[in-house]
C-alpha positions in Angstrom: -0.1 0.2 -0.1 0.8 3.6 -0.5 0.5 6.9 0.8 -2.8 7.5 -1.1 -4.2 3.7 -0.4 -3.7 4.6 3.6 -5.6 8.3 3.3 -8.4 6.6 1.1 -9.1 4.0 4.2 -9.2 6.8 6.5 -11.6 8.7 4.0 -13.8 6.0 4.2 -14.0 4.5 7.7 -12.6 7.2 9.8 -14.5 10.4 11.5 -13.3 13.5 10.1 -12.7 15.5 13.4 -9.1 15.9 12.3 -7.1 17.5 9.3 -3.5 15.8 9.3 -1.1 16.9 6.9 -1.0 14.0 4.3 2.0 12.0 5.3 1.5 8.4 6.7 4.4 7.6 9.1 5.3 4.0 10.0 8.6 4.6 12.0 10.2 6.6 14.3 13.7 7.0 16.3 15.0 10.3 18.4 13.8 13.2 16.3 13.2 11.3 13.2 9.9 9.5 11.5 9.7 7.9 8.3 6.5 7.5 6.2 5.5 4.4 4.2 7.3 5.7 1.4 10.8 5.5 3.0 10.9 9.4 3.2 12.8 10.7 6.5 11.3 13.7 8.5 12.5 15.6 11.6 9.3 15.5 13.9 8.9 19.2 15.1 5.7 18.6 17.3 6.5 15.5 19.6 2.6 14.4 19.3 2.3 17.7 21.0 4.7 17.0 23.7 3.9 13.5 24.1 7.1 12.6 22.7 9.7 14.7 24.9 11.8 11.9 25.6 12.1 11.0 21.5 10.4 8.4 19.5 11.0 5.0 20.8 13.5 5.6 23.5 15.1 2.3 24.0 15.2 2.0 27.8 11.4 2.9 27.8 10.9 -0.2 24.8 12.8 -2.4 27.2 10.9 -1.7 30.3 7.3 -1.8 28.4 8.2 -5.1 26.8 9.0 -6.5 30.0 6.2 -5.3 32.2 3.8 -6.1 29.2 5.0 -9.6 29.2 4.6 -9.9 33.3 1.3 -8.1 34.1 -0.5 -5.4 32.2 -3.8 -4.5 34.3 -5.4 -5.4 37.7 -7.6 -2.6 38.0 -7.8 -0.6 41.4 -9.8 -3.4 42.9 -6.3 -5.0 43.6 -2.7 -3.6 44.4 0.3 -3.8 42.0 3.8 -3.7 42.4 4.4 -0.7 40.4 2.1 1.7 41.7 3.5 2.6 44.8 7.1 3.0 43.4 5.7 5.3 40.5 3.9 7.4 43.5 7.0 7.4 45.5 9.4 8.5 42.4 6.9 11.1 40.9 6.0 12.8 44.0 9.8 13.2 45.2 10.9 14.4 41.8 7.8 17.0 41.8 8.0 17.9 45.3 4.4 17.0 45.7 2.5 15.3 48.6 0.3 12.8 46.7 -0.8 12.0 43.2 -3.9 10.7 41.5 -3.1 8.7 38.6 -5.4 8.6 35.3 -5.2 8.2 31.5 -5.9 10.9 29.2 -4.8 14.5 29.9 -8.7 15.4 29.7 -9.3 13.0 33.2 -6.5 14.6 34.8 -8.5 18.1 34.4 -12.0 16.6 35.2 -10.2 15.1 38.1 -9.2 18.3 39.3 -12.7 19.9 38.8 -14.0 17.2 41.1 -11.4 17.7 43.6 -11.6 21.5 44.4 -15.3 21.7 43.9 -15.2 19.1 46.9 -12.5 20.7 48.5 -14.5 24.2 48.4 -17.8 22.1 49.9 -16.0 20.0 52.4 -13.2 22.2 53.4 -13.8 25.6 52.5 -17.4 25.8 53.2 -18.9 27.1 50.2 -22.6 26.4 49.7 -23.5 23.2 47.9 -24.0 23.8 44.3 -22.2 27.5 44.0 -18.6 26.7 43.6 -17.0 28.5 40.9 -13.8 28.0 39.2 -12.2 30.6 37.2 -10.3 30.0 34.3 -8.6 32.0 31.0 -9.9 33.1 27.6 -8.3 30.9 24.9 -7.4 28.3 27.3 -7.3 24.8 25.9 -7.7 21.8 28.5 -9.4 18.9 26.7 -12.3 18.0 24.9 -14.8 16.5 27.1 -18.3 18.5 27.5 -17.7 19.8 30.7 -14.2 21.2 29.5 -15.2 22.8 26.2 -18.1 24.5 28.0 -15.6 26.9 29.4 -13.6 27.2 26.2 -13.9 30.6 24.1 -13.1 28.7 20.9 -16.8 28.9 19.2 -15.8 25.6 17.0 -15.0 23.8 20.1 -18.3 24.6 21.5 -20.6 24.3 18.9 -23.3 21.8 18.9 -22.6 20.6 22.3 -24.9 22.6 24.7 -26.1 22.4 27.4 -22.8 22.8 29.3 -21.9 22.4 33.0 -22.2 25.6 34.9 -20.0 27.1 37.6 -17.0 28.7 35.6 -16.0 32.0 35.0 -13.6 33.2 32.1 -11.2 36.2 32.7 -8.0 37.6 30.4 -5.0 35.7 30.3 -2.0 37.0 31.9 -3.9 39.6 33.7 -3.3 39.0 37.3 -5.7 41.9 38.3 -8.4 40.2 36.6 -8.2 37.2 38.8 -8.4 39.5 41.9 -11.2 40.9 40.9 -13.3 37.9 39.5 -12.8 36.1 43.0 -16.0 35.8 45.0 -16.6 33.7 48.5 -17.9 31.0 46.1 -14.6 30.9 44.1 -12.7 27.6 45.1 -10.0 27.3 42.0 -8.1 29.3 39.3 -7.2 27.1 36.4 -4.6 28.1 34.1 -1.8 27.0 31.8 1.8 28.5 32.5 1.9 29.2 28.8 -1.1 28.5 26.3 0.1 26.2 23.6 -3.1 25.7 21.6 -3.7 29.5 21.5 -0.7 29.9 19.5 2.1 29.4 22.2 1.0 32.7 24.5 3.8 33.5 27.1 2.1 35.6 29.9 4.2 38.7 31.4 7.1 37.6 33.7 6.3 37.1 37.3 2.4 36.4 36.4 2.4 33.0 38.1 4.1 34.8 41.4 1.3 37.2 41.3 -1.4 34.7 40.7 0.1 32.4 43.4 0.0 35.4 45.8 -3.4 36.3 45.3 -4.8 32.7 45.4 -3.1 32.1 48.8 -4.3 35.3 50.4 -8.3 34.7 49.1 -8.0 31.2 49.9 -8.4 29.5 46.5 -6.6 26.6 45.0 -4.0 27.5 42.3 -4.4 24.7 39.4 -1.8 24.8 36.5 -2.5 22.6 33.5 1.2 21.2 32.9 -0.1 18.5 30.4 1.7 20.3 27.3 4.2 22.6 29.2 5.3 20.1 31.8 8.1 17.4 31.9 10.9 19.4 30.6 9.1 20.9 27.7 10.1 24.7 28.7 13.3 23.9 30.0 12.5 23.2 33.5 10.4 20.0 34.9 7.4 22.0 35.6 7.0 25.3 33.4 5.5 27.0 36.8 9.3 26.5 38.3 10.2 29.4 36.0 8.1 31.9 38.6 9.5 29.8 41.3 5.8 28.7 42.4 4.3 25.5 43.7 0.6 24.9 42.5 -1.8 23.5 44.9 -2.8 21.0 42.2 -0.8 20.4 39.2 -1.9 18.0 36.1 0.7 16.3 34.0 0.2 13.9 30.9 1.5 13.5 27.8 5.3 13.0 28.2 4.7 11.2 31.4 4.7 7.9 29.4 7.2 9.0 26.6 4.2 8.7 24.2 4.1 4.8 24.8 0.8 4.8 26.6 -1.8 7.1 28.1 -0.8 8.3 31.4 -1.8 11.3 33.4 -1.7 12.4 36.9 -3.2 15.0 39.4 -0.4 16.4 41.7 -1.5 17.7 45.0 -0.9 18.7 48.5 -2.8 16.6 50.9 -5.5 18.8 51.9 -7.2 19.0 48.1 -6.9 15.5 47.2 -7.4 14.3 50.7 -11.0 14.8 50.2 -11.4 12.1 48.2 -12.6 9.0 50.0 -12.8 5.3 48.6 -15.4 5.2 46.1 -15.6 8.9 45.2 -13.6 9.0 42.0 -11.8 6.1 40.0 -10.6 4.4 36.7 -10.3 1.1 35.5 -7.2 1.7 33.9 -5.7 4.5 36.0 -2.7 3.2 37.8 -2.3 0.4 36.0 1.3 -1.5 36.2 2.0 -1.0 32.8 1.3 2.4 32.7 3.4 2.9 36.1 6.3 1.0 34.7 6.4 2.8 31.4 5.9 6.4 33.2 8.7 5.4 36.0 11.2 5.1 33.3 10.1 8.1 31.0 10.6 10.0 34.1 14.2 8.5 34.9 15.6 9.2 31.1 14.0 12.5 31.1 16.4 13.3 34.0 19.2 11.1 34.1 20.0 12.0 30.1 19.9 15.8 31.0 17.0 16.3 28.6 15.2 19.1 30.4 18.7 21.2 30.5 19.0 20.5 26.7 15.6 22.0 26.3 16.6 24.8 27.9 19.9 25.3 25.9 18.6 24.4 22.4 15.4 26.6 22.9 17.6 29.9 23.9 19.4 29.0 20.4 16.4 28.1 18.4 14.5 31.1 19.3 17.7 33.5 18.8 18.3 32.0 15.5 14.6 32.3 14.6 14.6 36.1 15.5 17.4 36.4 13.1 15.4 35.5 10.0 14.5 38.5 7.7 11.3 37.0 6.6 8.4 39.2 5.4 5.8 36.8 6.6 7.1 36.8 10.4 5.2 38.6 12.9 6.7 37.3 16.1 8.7 34.6 17.7 7.9 33.6 21.3 8.1 30.6 23.4 10.2 29.0 26.4 12.3 26.1 25.8 11.6 23.9 22.9 7.9 25.4 23.0 7.9 27.8 20.6 5.4 29.4 18.2 6.3 31.5 15.0 3.3 33.8 14.3 2.9 35.1 11.0 1.3 38.3 9.4 -2.3 38.0 8.4 -1.4 38.7 5.0 1.1 35.6 4.7 -1.8 33.8 3.9 -2.3 31.4 6.9 0.5 29.0 8.4 -0.9 25.7 6.8 0.8 26.6 3.6 4.1 26.9 5.2 3.5 23.7 7.2 3.1 22.0 4.0 6.0 23.4 2.5 8.3 22.6 5.3 6.7 19.1 5.0 8.3 18.8 1.3 11.4 19.7 2.9 11.4 17.0 5.5 10.4 19.0 8.7 6.8 18.3 10.1 5.3 21.1 12.1 1.9 21.8 12.6 -0.3 25.1 12.3 -2.3 26.5 15.5 -4.9 29.2 15.5 -4.3 29.6 11.8 -1.7 32.1 11.9 1.0 30.3 14.0 3.3 27.5 13.4 4.3 25.4 16.3 7.8 23.9 16.8 8.2 21.8 19.9 10.7 18.9 18.8 11.8 16.0 21.2 14.2 17.2 24.0 16.7 14.9 22.7 17.5 17.3 19.8 21.1 18.2 18.9 22.6 21.3 17.6 23.3 20.0 14.4 19.7 18.7 13.8 18.7 22.2 14.9 20.5 23.8 12.4 19.3 21.6 9.6 16.0 22.3 10.8 16.6 26.2 10.6 17.9 25.8 7.2 14.7 24.5 6.0 12.7 27.1 7.9 14.9 29.8 6.1 14.4 28.3 2.6 10.7 28.2 3.0 10.2 31.7 5.1 12.8 33.6 3.7 16.0 35.0 5.7 
């Protein structure tokens, strides 16, 4: 079968809720992937930051194979010999008191919403049914009905009402707007340290510090969504570390398994997650031994192989070099670590055509919010690989 055969199968049998670039991938290693025709590409999306450790990292492959041959699933009806070790290593690494394992990022978000509401009722004393959670404009926290209900993207909401009440939307990056929006019924503020899907929007320096101070003073939970920004992507283990803060709850996922398996987690202090009692919340697959074994090794290679530090160094270099391009199309280059957005002028005709041109030159990127090219290669990328990628950008964008 060739590329068009595979695309035809998707068109015939698949739901049309995605519009991918027309490349059919079959193999990956490190920062590189190959299509069914044998062409090689540099992956500059990392499966939306799920493959921070690089494709098919050999140490994670080995652990997955060994654990899959031994025990994959018990449900949480019984204990397994990987969950406790996963808890310990994850909490010690992130300075958390406790963790709740789930599968997808959206499940982690839903778990946080349940936890902060219950905390608000049982601990803070908010009247039953009145809890409010503050979120930001242009947020992206997932695709469930509850989550899209507090999105400001019209397409994400279209046709899915009625939505879950109890959410208030404020501008991103404006700490005073948060302070003004808090009421006695506010239980939490949920925020992405950097808004990835919105176009790699970086808030003003010190924003999270101000937010942390306000949340503490007003007795509400600070919830950071680090599903995309966490686990090394921005040059720190967690992006919140750039402002020197610790959230009350932090959601991680994607790279928690190195791209091998859906694994997410909510990290918290004891007070908030402590409101859950047996039977209050659960997941058949959450915390399964295969997921835990894979996640443990994914964390080990991230730290032991210097990937976080590499993201910081290479990210600084990447943004500096992109800003040197004398392109008539580029409006702004922004980001942190290896999460970079290249925003184009509206008259450039949209980012999609540039992503297609880059694909023809062996670089896989994806547009976001029409005018932004998002660049997020695996954190194992080397300087010579970055230089090659920059050559392709210069050829496509000019400069």
